[in-house]
C-alpha positions in Angstrom: 20.6 27.9 119.8 19.2 30.9 117.9 20.7 33.2 120.4 24.2 31.5 119.8 23.8 31.7 116.1 23.0 35.6 116.4 26.0 36.1 118.5 28.1 34.5 116.0 26.8 36.5 113.2 27.3 39.7 115.4 31.0 38.7 116.3 31.6 38.0 112.4 30.2 41.2 111.6 32.3 43.1 114.0 35.4 41.2 112.5 34.5 42.0 108.8 33.6 45.6 109.9 37.1 45.9 111.6 38.9 44.3 108.5 37.0 46.8 106.3 38.0 49.8 108.6 41.7 48.7 108.4 41.6 48.4 104.7 40.1 51.9 104.3 42.7 53.3 106.6 45.4 51.5 104.7 44.0 52.8 101.3 43.7 56.3 102.7 47.4 56.1 104.0 48.5 54.9 100.4 46.5 57.5 98.6 47.2 60.7 100.9 50.4 59.9 102.8 52.7 57.4 101.0 52.2 59.5 97.8 54.3 62.3 99.4 56.3 60.2 101.7 59.6 58.6 100.8 59.8 54.8 100.8 62.3 53.3 103.3 65.9 53.6 102.1 64.7 55.3 98.9 64.6 58.7 97.3 61.1 58.2 95.8 57.6 58.0 97.0 55.2 55.2 96.3 53.6 57.0 93.7 56.8 57.6 91.9 57.8 54.1 92.4 54.7 52.8 90.8 55.7 55.2 87.7 59.1 54.0 87.6 58.1 50.3 87.5 56.6 50.9 84.3 59.8 52.8 82.9 62.8 51.4 81.3 65.6 53.9 81.3 69.3 54.4 80.8 71.5 56.8 82.7 73.1 59.6 80.7 74.7 61.4 83.6 75.1 60.2 87.2 74.9 63.7 88.6 78.2 63.0 90.5 80.5 65.9 91.3 83.2 67.1 88.9 87.0 67.4 89.3 89.0 70.2 88.0 92.6 71.1 88.0 94.1 74.4 89.6 93.4 76.4 86.4 89.8 75.0 85.9 90.5 72.3 83.4 88.3 69.3 83.7 89.9 66.2 85.2 86.9 64.0 84.7 83.6 64.1 83.0 83.2 64.9 79.2 79.9 65.1 77.6 79.8 63.5 74.2 76.9 62.8 71.7 76.1 59.1 71.4 73.7 56.8 69.9 71.1 55.3 72.3 69.0 52.4 71.2 65.6 51.7 72.6 63.7 48.4 72.2 61.7 48.7 68.9 58.0 48.3 68.7 57.6 45.2 66.7 54.0 45.9 65.8 55.4 48.9 63.6 55.5 48.1 60.0 59.0 48.5 58.3 59.2 50.6 55.2 61.8 50.9 52.5 62.5 54.5 53.6 63.2 53.3 57.3 65.4 50.6 55.9 67.5 53.1 53.9 67.8 55.3 57.1 68.8 52.3 59.2 71.3 51.2 56.6 73.0 54.8 56.6 73.0 54.8 60.4 74.6 51.4 60.5 77.3 52.5 58.2 78.1 55.4 60.7 78.2 53.0 63.6 80.5 50.6 61.5 78.2 47.6 61.4 76.0 46.0 58.7 72.3 46.8 58.8 71.6 43.1 59.3 73.5 43.0 62.3 72.3 46.2 63.5 68.6 45.1 63.0 69.2 41.7 65.0 70.7 43.5 67.8 67.9 46.4 68.0 65.3 43.6 67.5 66.6 41.6 70.5 66.9 44.5 72.9 65.0 44.4 76.1 66.6 47.5 77.7 68.0 50.7 76.2 71.5 50.3 75.0 74.2 52.9 74.5 76.4 52.2 71.3 79.9 51.6 71.9 83.1 51.6 69.8 83.6 48.0 70.5 82.2 45.2 73.0 83.0 46.5 76.3 84.7 49.7 75.2 83.9 53.4 75.2 80.6 54.8 74.1 81.2 55.8 70.6 81.5 59.6 70.2 79.8 60.9 67.2 81.3 64.1 65.4 78.8 67.0 65.0 77.8 66.1 61.3 77.1 62.4 62.2 75.0 63.5 65.2 73.1 65.8 63.2 72.5 63.5 60.4 71.2 60.8 62.7 68.9 63.3 64.5 67.5 64.5 61.2 66.6 61.0 60.3 64.2 60.9 63.2 64.0 57.3 63.4 61.5 56.0 66.3 63.7 54.2 69.0 67.1 55.6 67.9 68.1 58.9 69.5 71.3 60.9 69.6 71.8 62.1 73.3 74.4 63.7 75.4 76.2 61.2 77.5 78.5 62.2 80.4 81.8 60.0 80.3 83.5 60.1 83.7 86.7 58.7 82.6 88.6 57.8 79.4 89.4 54.1 78.9 93.2 54.6 79.1 96.0 54.2 81.5 97.2 57.1 83.9 99.3 57.6 86.9 96.5 59.5 88.7 95.5 57.1 91.4 95.1 59.9 93.8 91.9 60.5 91.7 90.6 56.9 92.1 87.8 55.0 90.4 84.2 54.0 90.6 82.8 50.8 91.8 79.4 49.2 91.4 77.5 48.8 94.7 75.7 45.5 95.5 72.4 47.0 94.9 70.7 49.3 92.4 69.7 52.8 93.6 65.8 52.0 93.2 63.5 49.5 91.6 65.3 46.7 89.7 63.3 47.5 86.7 64.2 51.1 86.4 67.7 50.4 84.9 69.3 53.3 87.0 72.7 52.3 88.6 74.9 54.9 90.5 78.3 53.8 91.0 80.2 54.9 94.1 83.8 55.8 95.0 86.2 52.8 95.2 89.5 54.6 95.9 91.3 57.9 95.9 89.3 61.2 95.9 86.3 59.4 94.6 86.1 57.4 97.8 87.2 59.9 100.3 84.7 62.5 99.2 81.9 60.1 98.4 79.4 61.6 100.9 79.9 65.1 98.8 80.4 63.6 95.4 77.1 61.6 95.2 75.0 64.6 94.1 71.3 64.6 94.1 70.5 62.2 91.4 71.0 61.1 87.8 69.9 62.5 84.4 68.4 59.4 82.5 66.4 58.8 79.3 63.4 56.6 79.6 60.4 55.1 77.8 57.2 53.5 79.2 56.1 49.9 78.8 52.9 47.9 79.4 52.3 45.1 81.6 53.9 42.8 79.1 57.1 44.7 79.1 56.5 46.0 75.5 56.9 49.8 74.7 53.7 51.8 74.7 53.2 53.4 71.2 53.0 57.1 71.2 54.5 57.6 74.6 57.8 58.7 73.2 61.3 58.9 74.8 61.7 61.5 77.6 64.8 62.8 79.6 64.6 63.4 83.4 67.2 65.4 85.1 67.5 67.3 88.6 66.5 70.9 88.4 69.0 72.4 90.7 71.4 75.1 89.8 73.8 74.2 92.8 74.7 70.7 91.6 76.7 68.8 90.7 79.4 70.3 92.8 82.7 71.3 91.5 85.8 70.0 93.2 88.9 72.2 92.5 92.2 70.3 93.0 95.7 71.6 93.2 96.9 69.4 90.3 98.2 71.1 87.1 96.7 69.0 84.4 99.2 69.9 81.9 102.4 69.0 84.0 100.6 65.8 85.4 100.2 64.5 82.0 103.7 65.5 80.7 105.2 64.1 83.9 103.4 60.8 83.5 104.9 60.8 79.9 108.5 61.2 81.3 107.8 58.6 83.8 106.7 56.1 81.2 109.8 57.0 79.0 112.0 56.4 82.0 111.1 52.8 82.1 109.4 53.2 85.8 107.8 49.8 86.5 107.0 50.5 90.1 107.6 53.9 91.9 106.3 57.4 92.2 106.8 61.0 91.4 105.5 63.9 93.7 105.7 67.6 92.9 104.8 70.1 95.6 104.7 73.9 95.5 107.3 75.1 97.9 105.3 77.9 98.9 102.5 75.9 100.6 103.2 72.2 100.0 100.1 72.0 97.4 100.5 68.9 95.2 101.1 70.1 91.6 101.4 66.6 90.2 101.5 63.1 91.6 102.3 60.0 89.5 102.1 56.3 90.6 103.5 53.3 88.5 102.5 51.0 87.3 99.6 53.1 85.7 95.9 52.0 86.0 92.8 52.3 83.9 90.0 53.6 86.3 87.5 51.7 83.8 89.2 48.3 84.1 90.3 47.7 87.9 91.9 44.4 88.7 92.0 44.6 92.7 94.2 41.5 92.9 96.9 43.1 90.7 96.9 46.3 93.0 97.8 48.8 90.2 95.3 51.1 91.7 97.2 51.5 94.7 98.8 55.1 95.0 102.6 54.3 95.5 103.1 58.0 96.3 101.3 57.3 99.7 102.9 53.9 100.3 105.9 53.6 102.9 109.0 51.9 101.4 112.6 51.9 102.7 114.3 55.1 102.0 118.0 54.5 101.9 120.3 57.6 102.1 117.7 60.3 102.0 117.1 59.5 105.5 120.6 60.8 106.3 119.0 64.2 106.1 117.2 63.2 109.3 120.3 61.6 111.0 122.3 65.0 110.2 119.7 67.1 111.8 119.2 64.9 114.9 123.1 64.9 115.4 123.3 68.7 115.0 120.1 69.4 117.2 121.5 66.9 120.0 125.1 68.5 119.7 126.8 65.1 119.3 128.7 66.6 116.4 129.5 70.0 114.8 130.0 71.4 111.2 134.0 71.5 112.2 134.2 67.7 113.2 136.4 65.8 110.9 135.5 62.2 110.1 137.6 59.4 108.3 136.1 56.8 106.0 138.2 53.6 105.1 135.2 52.1 103.3 134.5 49.6 106.2 132.6 50.5 109.4 134.3 47.5 111.2 131.1 46.0 112.9 127.5 45.1 112.0 128.5 44.1 108.6 128.2 47.6 107.5 130.5 49.2 104.7 130.4 52.2 102.6 129.3 52.3 99.1 132.6 53.5 98.1 134.8 50.5 98.8 138.1 52.3 98.9 136.5 54.8 101.2 136.1 58.6 101.4 139.0 59.4 103.4 138.9 62.4 105.8 135.7 64.6 105.3 133.4 67.0 107.1 129.7 66.4 107.9 128.8 68.6 105.0 131.1 66.6 102.7 129.9 63.3 104.1 126.2 64.3 103.4 127.1 65.3 99.8 129.0 62.1 99.2 126.5 60.1 101.1 129.1 58.3 103.3 127.5 55.4 105.2 130.4 55.2 107.6 129.8 58.7 108.9 126.0 58.4 109.3 126.3 55.0 111.1 128.8 56.5 113.4 126.5 59.5 114.2 123.5 57.2 114.6 125.1 55.2 117.1 126.1 58.4 119.2 122.2 59.2 119.2 119.8 57.5 121.4 116.6 55.8 119.7 114.5 58.5 121.2 116.6 61.4 119.6 116.3 59.9 116.2 112.6 59.0 116.6 111.9 62.4 117.9 113.7 64.3 115.1 112.2 62.1 112.4 108.7 63.1 113.8 109.6 66.8 114.0 110.5 66.5 110.3 107.2 65.1 109.2 108.1 61.3 109.2 106.4 58.4 111.1 103.1 60.2 110.7 100.6 61.0 107.9 101.2 64.4 106.7 98.4 64.9 104.3 96.2 67.8 104.7 93.2 67.0 106.8 90.5 68.7 109.0 87.4 68.0 111.1 83.8 69.0 111.1 83.7 70.2 107.5 80.4 70.2 105.5 79.0 67.6 107.8 81.7 65.3 107.6 83.4 64.2 110.9 86.8 64.1 109.3 88.0 65.0 105.9 91.2 63.3 104.7 91.6 63.7 100.8 94.7 61.3 100.8 93.2 57.8 100.5 95.1 55.0 102.4 98.1 57.2 103.2 100.6 55.6 105.2 102.6 56.9 108.2 105.7 54.9 107.9 108.1 53.9 110.6 111.5 54.7 112.0 112.0 51.7 114.4 109.7 48.6 114.6 108.2 48.5 118.1 110.3 45.3 118.7 113.7 46.9 117.8 112.9 50.5 119.4 115.4 50.2 122.3 117.9 47.7 121.0 121.6 48.0 120.4 123.9 50.3 118.3 123.5 48.0 115.3 119.8 49.0 115.1 120.6 52.6 115.1 123.7 52.2 112.8 121.5 50.3 110.1 118.6 52.9 110.7 121.1 55.7 110.2 121.7 55.0 106.6 118.0 54.5 106.0 117.8 50.7 106.2 116.3 48.0 108.7 112.9 49.2 109.6 112.9 52.8 108.3 110.1 53.6 105.8 108.8 56.7 104.4 106.3 57.5 101.5 107.3 59.8 98.6 104.7 62.4 99.7 106.6 62.5 103.2 109.9 62.7 101.1 108.9 65.7 99.1 107.3 67.3 102.0 110.5 66.9 104.0 112.2 69.3 101.5 109.4 71.7 101.7 109.4 71.7 105.4 113.3 72.4 105.4 112.6 75.3 102.9 110.1 76.7 105.7 112.6 76.9 108.4 111.9 73.4 109.6 108.1 73.8 110.2 106.4 70.8 108.9 103.8 71.5 106.3 100.4 69.7 105.2 100.4 68.8 101.6 96.9 69.6 100.1 95.4 68.3 96.8 92.0 69.8 97.2 91.7 73.6 97.1 88.1 74.3 97.2 84.6 73.0 96.8 81.9 75.1 94.7 78.4 74.7 93.6 77.8 74.2 89.9 77.0 77.8 89.4 80.5 78.7 90.7 79.7 80.0 94.2 82.2 78.7 96.5 80.7 76.2 99.1 84.1 75.7 101.1 87.7 76.7 100.7 90.1 74.3 102.2 92.9 76.5 103.2 96.4 75.4 103.3 98.1 75.0 106.7 101.2 73.6 108.5 101.2 71.2 111.3 100.3 72.9 114.7 103.3 74.8 115.9 103.0 73.2 119.3 104.4 70.3 117.6 108.2 70.1 117.9 110.3 71.3 114.9 113.8 71.5 114.2 115.8 74.9 114.7 115.4 77.2 111.5 119.3 77.1 111.4 119.5 73.4 111.1 116.9 73.6 108.4 118.7 76.1 106.5 122.0 74.2 106.8 120.5 71.0 105.4 119.1 73.0 102.4 122.6 74.4 101.6 124.2 71.0 102.1 121.5 69.6 99.4 123.0 72.1 96.8 126.4 70.7 97.8 125.0 67.2 96.7 124.6 68.7 93.2 127.8 70.8 92.8 130.2 68.2 94.4 128.5 64.9 95.4 126.3 62.1 94.3 124.1 64.4 92.2 126.6 66.0 90.0 125.0 64.8 86.8 122.4 67.6 87.6 124.9 70.5 87.8 124.3 71.5 84.1 120.6 71.9 84.6 118.8 75.0 83.4 117.8 75.7 87.0 120.4 75.4 89.8 119.1 72.4 91.6 119.6 70.8 95.2 118.7 67.6 96.6 119.7 64.3 98.0 120.0 60.8 96.4 119.3 57.5 98.0 119.6 53.8 97.4 118.1 51.4 99.6 118.7 47.5 99.6 115.5 45.4 99.6 114.4 41.8 99.1 111.7 41.1 96.6 110.4 37.5 96.3 114.1 36.4 97.7 116.0 38.4 95.1 118.0 41.4 96.1 116.5 44.8 94.5 117.2 48.6 95.2 114.9 51.2 95.9 116.4 54.2 94.1 115.5 57.7 95.3 116.0 61.4 94.5 114.6 64.1 96.4 115.4 68.0 96.0 114.2 71.4 94.9 114.8 74.2 92.5 115.7 76.8 91.6 118.0 77.3 94.6 118.0 81.0 94.5 114.1 81.2 94.6 112.6 77.6 95.2 109.4 76.9 93.4 109.1 73.2 93.4 110.0 70.3 95.7 110.3 66.9 93.9 110.6 63.4 95.1 111.3 60.5 92.7 111.1 56.8 93.8 112.1 53.8 91.6 111.1 50.6 93.3 112.7 47.1 93.1 115.3 47.8 90.3 118.3 45.6 89.6 121.1 46.5 92.0 123.7 47.1 89.3 121.5 49.7 87.7 122.7 53.3 87.7 120.4 55.6 89.7 117.4 56.3 87.4 115.8 58.6 90.0 118.3 61.3 89.6 118.1 61.3 85.9 114.1 61.7 86.1 114.4 64.1 88.7 116.7 66.4 86.3 114.1 65.9 83.5 111.1 67.0 85.6 112.9 69.9 86.9 113.8 70.8 83.3 110.2 70.6 82.4 109.1 72.7 85.3 111.5 75.3 84.5 110.6 75.6 80.9 106.7 75.6 82.1 107.5 78.4 84.5 109.1 80.6 81.7 106.2 80.0 79.3 103.8 80.9 82.2 105.7 84.1 82.8 105.6 85.0 79.1 102.0 84.4 78.8 101.3 86.7 81.6 100.1 84.0 84.3 
């Protein structure tokens, strides 16, 4: 019996010794290894996390990369002085002098001292003072900021705050917006939340934009979550001269804003404007309507969608493709004469001009946008010939600049949710001449994006070689050192292109559209212009509507810009608004170019 008891004691001692050894090993691990090792799915060590648990903080700057226009002007991020309230120590006695200071601060902030004291006294987390409930942080002027700082009231600080976006509407959907992830970056008590890209460049460049950490102001609390007296308010910021990164776009901020203003004045409810630099297809401006507020996104309303990248029915601007296909295939020539009576005679097709255009050449048919001629040409062509020519002119595929294996990204595609559009739906690709005839005037299944439409013009000006529009020019470190230049490029020359002589002919015919055709209202413009109008019939919720287009370039003698304008879902009896807006935009561009030349740019 005694022997058994000794054995039990021995085994118990072995077990207890084993437990003690395990605890000592665990303690050593915590003390020496976990204090320098990052916790799983965190950028902090255990030692840092234990400190963070005792901190209550508010983010002043997310550390996210900044966007700039082609001239170095900021497109995002403005640093403003704001008032930050920290929970007050209720144990501190209030004095008449403090009450006087708080009353003066309250007056600056636009509230009564009673309301201010109540809000301040109820705080459990730091608070940035805003202009209204849910509004922008209130930006102080220099005198206000200096006055509040000089008062030196404990728990009330003037700090620099980085405002990513302004709380207003714009047509810059290509830039995108930020959305709140499901979980905070670190411990739930830290108060630090870093948003991520929800659309546009914010989303496609997320891996590079997120930076190396936020700047935040914090104070320390005790076990009862009360501020510890004497610890003060501190600011933590990453100490790295290379971050946040700078993203230089091809956008001209001034032109973008002025074109947004013209677009709004035009009454565009849905649609887009794309302005490309003809030398390299860089996006100078891209406007989408309806406008959106990046700080108030309503996903179900879809205003954040970039209409410039969404494919819709093009109408007569697609006749540019049919003309090219017919000339390339040799089914017509510039000498052939056509006759339009106003009716096609089958498939229910007719010309927009009821009495017909009479006898005309292909050039005249293009200038007058004759449906009868282009339906006839489309029937002469095979579906493959139309499809192949469209592909050779940058349609039916995404044309936006992209590249692979850049800065650790397997693929970089700055244009978010860019659509490719179609020429023939898979079910109708090999069907009868009626499909081809309707497609020949840009109806039925044909769709293209405004970006493709503007790029079509640029490609014609480049002798038919399809270009790849670019919106991001380079990425630099915060100190200005270039990290990566995203060089402009065309699509690989191994892809089929239309002949240079065909491309040149079409650009000349675009000029005829303005001098003698459907774009004659543009003939008095300051710049000599060229282009092609288009009207597509669509159905919206059972009601007939039109998509109105105008694409073109200017000035004719030395092209600088290619522009595509789309008004979606307008009343069928409305005059083509796209042509008028195209003219206004070209007028703006011409005056801007003159001003730039005068200033020595």
